[in-house]
C-alpha positions as a Markdown table, in Angstrom:
| # | Residue | x | y | z |
|---|---|---|---|---|
| 1 | Met | 110.0 | 91.4 | 97.0 |
| 2 | Leu | 108.2 | 89.2 | 94.4 |
| 3 | Lys | 109.4 | 86.1 | 95.9 |
| 4 | Glu | 108.2 | 87.2 | 99.4 |
| 5 | Phe | 104.8 | 88.6 | 98.0 |
| 6 | Lys | 104.2 | 85.1 | 96.5 |
| 7 | Ala | 105.2 | 83.6 | 100.4 |
| 8 | Arg | 102.7 | 85.8 | 101.7 |
| 9 | Lys | 99.9 | 86.1 | 99.8 |
| 10 | Gly | 100.0 | 82.9 | 97.6 |
| 11 | Tyr | 100.0 | 84.2 | 94.2 |
| 12 | Asp | 102.4 | 85.8 | 91.7 |
| 13 | Ile | 102.3 | 89.4 | 91.5 |
| 14 | Lys | 104.3 | 90.0 | 88.5 |
| 15 | Pro | 102.0 | 89.5 | 85.8 |
| 16 | Tyr | 100.0 | 92.3 | 87.3 |
| 17 | Leu | 102.4 | 94.9 | 88.0 |
| 18 | Ala | 101.8 | 96.9 | 85.0 |
| 19 | Thr | 97.9 | 97.2 | 85.8 |
| 20 | Phe | 98.8 | 99.3 | 88.9 |
| 21 | Phe | 99.4 | 102.1 | 86.6 |
| 22 | Val | 96.6 | 102.3 | 84.4 |
| 23 | Pro | 94.3 | 105.5 | 84.8 |
| 24 | Gln | 91.4 | 103.3 | 85.8 |
| 25 | Leu | 91.7 | 100.2 | 88.3 |
| 26 | Ser | 89.6 | 97.5 | 87.9 |
| 27 | Glu | 88.2 | 96.1 | 91.3 |
| 28 | Glu | 90.7 | 93.2 | 90.9 |
| 29 | Ala | 93.8 | 95.0 | 90.2 |
| 30 | Lys | 92.7 | 97.6 | 93.3 |
| 31 | Arg | 92.7 | 94.3 | 95.5 |
| 32 | Met | 96.2 | 93.0 | 94.2 |
| 33 | Lys | 97.6 | 96.9 | 94.4 |
| 34 | Ala | 96.4 | 96.7 | 98.1 |
| 35 | Asp | 98.1 | 93.3 | 98.6 |
| 36 | Tyr | 101.4 | 94.7 | 97.0 |
| 37 | Trp | 101.4 | 97.6 | 99.6 |
| 38 | Asp | 100.5 | 95.4 | 102.7 |
| 39 | Val | 103.5 | 93.4 | 101.9 |
| 40 | Trp | 105.7 | 96.4 | 100.9 |
| 41 | Ser | 105.0 | 97.9 | 104.0 |
| 42 | Asp | 105.5 | 94.8 | 106.1 |
| 43 | Leu | 108.8 | 94.4 | 104.9 |
| 44 | Phe | 109.6 | 98.1 | 105.2 |
| 45 | Arg | 108.3 | 98.0 | 108.8 |
| 46 | Asp | 110.5 | 94.8 | 109.7 |
| 47 | Asn | 113.6 | 95.7 | 107.8 |
| 48 | Phe | 113.6 | 99.5 | 108.3 |
| 49 | Phe | 111.7 | 100.6 | 111.8 |
| 50 | Thr | 112.1 | 97.5 | 113.8 |
| 51 | Val | 115.8 | 97.2 | 112.7 |
| 52 | Gln | 116.3 | 100.8 | 114.1 |
| 53 | Ala | 114.1 | 100.7 | 116.9 |
| 54 | Asp | 115.7 | 97.3 | 118.3 |
| 55 | Trp | 119.3 | 98.9 | 118.1 |
| 56 | Cys | 118.2 | 102.0 | 119.9 |
| 57 | Arg | 116.7 | 100.1 | 122.5 |
| 58 | Glu | 119.8 | 98.1 | 123.3 |
| 59 | Asn | 121.6 | 100.9 | 123.2 |
| 60 | Asn | 119.6 | 103.3 | 125.4 |
| 61 | Ile | 118.6 | 105.6 | 122.9 |
| 62 | Glu | 115.0 | 106.5 | 122.1 |
| 63 | Ile | 114.1 | 106.6 | 118.7 |
| 64 | Tyr | 111.4 | 108.7 | 117.2 |
| 65 | Cys | 109.3 | 108.3 | 114.0 |
| 66 | Ser | 107.4 | 110.3 | 111.8 |
| 67 | Ser | 105.4 | 109.7 | 109.0 |
| 68 | Glu | 103.6 | 112.1 | 106.7 |
| 69 | Pro | 100.4 | 111.2 | 104.9 |
| 70 | Arg | 101.1 | 113.2 | 101.7 |
| 71 | Gly | 99.6 | 111.5 | 98.5 |
| 72 | Ser | 97.5 | 108.9 | 100.4 |
| 73 | Asp | 93.7 | 108.5 | 100.3 |
| 74 | Pro | 92.5 | 108.7 | 104.0 |
| 75 | Arg | 89.6 | 106.5 | 102.8 |
| 76 | Ser | 92.1 | 103.6 | 101.7 |
| 77 | Gly | 93.2 | 103.1 | 105.5 |
| 78 | Lys | 96.8 | 103.4 | 104.0 |
| 79 | Ile | 97.5 | 106.3 | 106.0 |
| 80 | Phe | 96.1 | 104.6 | 109.3 |
| 81 | Arg | 98.2 | 101.4 | 108.5 |
| 82 | Arg | 101.6 | 103.3 | 107.3 |
| 83 | Leu | 101.2 | 105.5 | 110.7 |
| 84 | Leu | 100.6 | 102.8 | 113.1 |
| 85 | Gln | 103.0 | 100.2 | 111.7 |
| 86 | Asn | 106.2 | 102.6 | 111.3 |
| 87 | Asn | 105.4 | 104.1 | 115.0 |
| 88 | Arg | 104.3 | 100.2 | 116.6 |
| 89 | His | 108.3 | 99.8 | 117.8 |
| 90 | Val | 109.4 | 103.3 | 118.3 |
| 91 | Ala | 109.7 | 105.0 | 121.8 |
| 92 | Val | 108.2 | 108.2 | 120.6 |
| 93 | Pro | 105.6 | 108.2 | 117.6 |
| 94 | Gly | 105.1 | 110.9 | 115.7 |
| 95 | Val | 103.8 | 112.4 | 112.3 |
| 96 | Asp | 105.1 | 115.3 | 109.6 |
| 97 | Ala | 102.8 | 118.2 | 109.2 |
| 98 | Ile | 104.4 | 119.7 | 106.3 |
| 99 | Trp | 103.4 | 121.6 | 102.9 |
| 100 | Ala | 100.6 | 123.3 | 104.6 |
| 101 | Gln | 98.8 | 120.1 | 105.1 |
| 102 | Ile | 96.9 | 121.4 | 108.1 |
| 103 | Trp | 95.5 | 124.7 | 107.1 |
| 104 | Met | 92.3 | 126.6 | 108.0 |
| 105 | Asp | 90.9 | 125.6 | 104.6 |
| 106 | His | 90.7 | 121.7 | 104.9 |
| 107 | Val | 90.4 | 119.0 | 107.4 |
| 108 | Ala | 93.4 | 117.2 | 108.4 |
| 109 | Asp | 92.8 | 115.0 | 111.0 |
| 110 | Tyr | 95.9 | 112.7 | 110.9 |
| 111 | Pro | 97.7 | 114.4 | 113.5 |
| 112 | Lys | 95.8 | 112.3 | 116.0 |
| 113 | Leu | 97.3 | 109.2 | 114.4 |
| 114 | Ala | 100.5 | 110.2 | 116.6 |
| 115 | Ser | 98.8 | 110.2 | 119.9 |
| 116 | Ser | 96.5 | 107.3 | 119.2 |
| 117 | Ala | 99.8 | 104.8 | 118.4 |
| 118 | Ala | 101.2 | 106.4 | 121.6 |
| 119 | His | 98.2 | 105.0 | 123.4 |
| 120 | Leu | 98.0 | 102.0 | 121.8 |
| 121 | Phe | 101.5 | 101.0 | 122.4 |
| 122 | Gly | 101.9 | 102.5 | 126.0 |
| 123 | Arg | 104.5 | 105.3 | 125.1 |
| 124 | Pro | 104.3 | 108.6 | 127.3 |
| 125 | Arg | 104.7 | 111.0 | 124.3 |
| 126 | Ala | 104.0 | 111.8 | 120.9 |
| 127 | Phe | 105.3 | 114.5 | 118.4 |
| 128 | Thr | 104.6 | 116.4 | 115.3 |
| 129 | Glu | 107.1 | 117.7 | 112.7 |
| 130 | Ser | 105.5 | 121.1 | 112.1 |
| 131 | Phe | 106.0 | 123.9 | 109.5 |
| 132 | Ala | 108.8 | 122.0 | 107.5 |
| 133 | Ala | 108.5 | 123.3 | 103.6 |
| 134 | Tyr | 105.7 | 125.3 | 104.3 |
| 135 | Thr | 105.1 | 127.2 | 100.9 |
| 136 | Tyr | 105.2 | 130.4 | 102.6 |
| 137 | Arg | 106.0 | 131.3 | 106.2 |
| 138 | Pro | 102.9 | 131.6 | 108.5 |
| 139 | Thr | 102.4 | 134.2 | 110.6 |
| 140 | Val | 102.4 | 134.0 | 114.5 |
| 141 | Pro | 98.5 | 133.6 | 114.6 |
| 142 | Gln | 98.5 | 131.4 | 111.6 |
| 143 | Ala | 101.4 | 129.4 | 113.3 |
| 144 | Lys | 99.3 | 129.4 | 116.8 |
| 145 | Trp | 96.2 | 128.3 | 114.7 |
| 146 | Val | 98.2 | 125.3 | 113.1 |
| 147 | Leu | 99.8 | 124.1 | 116.7 |
| 148 | Asp | 96.1 | 124.5 | 118.5 |
| 149 | Tyr | 94.9 | 122.1 | 115.7 |
| 150 | Gln | 97.1 | 119.6 | 116.5 |
| 151 | Leu | 97.5 | 120.0 | 120.3 |
| 152 | Val | 93.5 | 119.7 | 120.7 |
| 153 | Arg | 93.7 | 116.3 | 118.9 |
| 154 | Glu | 96.2 | 114.7 | 121.6 |
């Protein structure tokens, strides 16, 4: 990773890695951390999603991909980048809606990213993995609300 990082970004990230874990990052450290995740995301896409998607395409299998935004700050663009990159080469783009991320008390517009990837990459379908690992089982009206919330964003 360090060698690939230097080749792609033109500088050595190793002396700065520890700064990623301090409570308040400087603007320089934020940029370096963003560069690190940029390279990491590209490598993950190229060596995981693309390899699987290519194999599936060669063997007449439709692969799907789902990504979940847990722990990502929507303002950083990481959610969009990760979901878009992971869904670029798959037949059926998708998102994970788990851990009550979609609920009546907060806005969660990320499910739209699956259909956006489908539109951008010419895929006829998108999907969502819903209700996995919910803290408590939703009632039928609550489950309908969560599904409606997602479907209206397709």
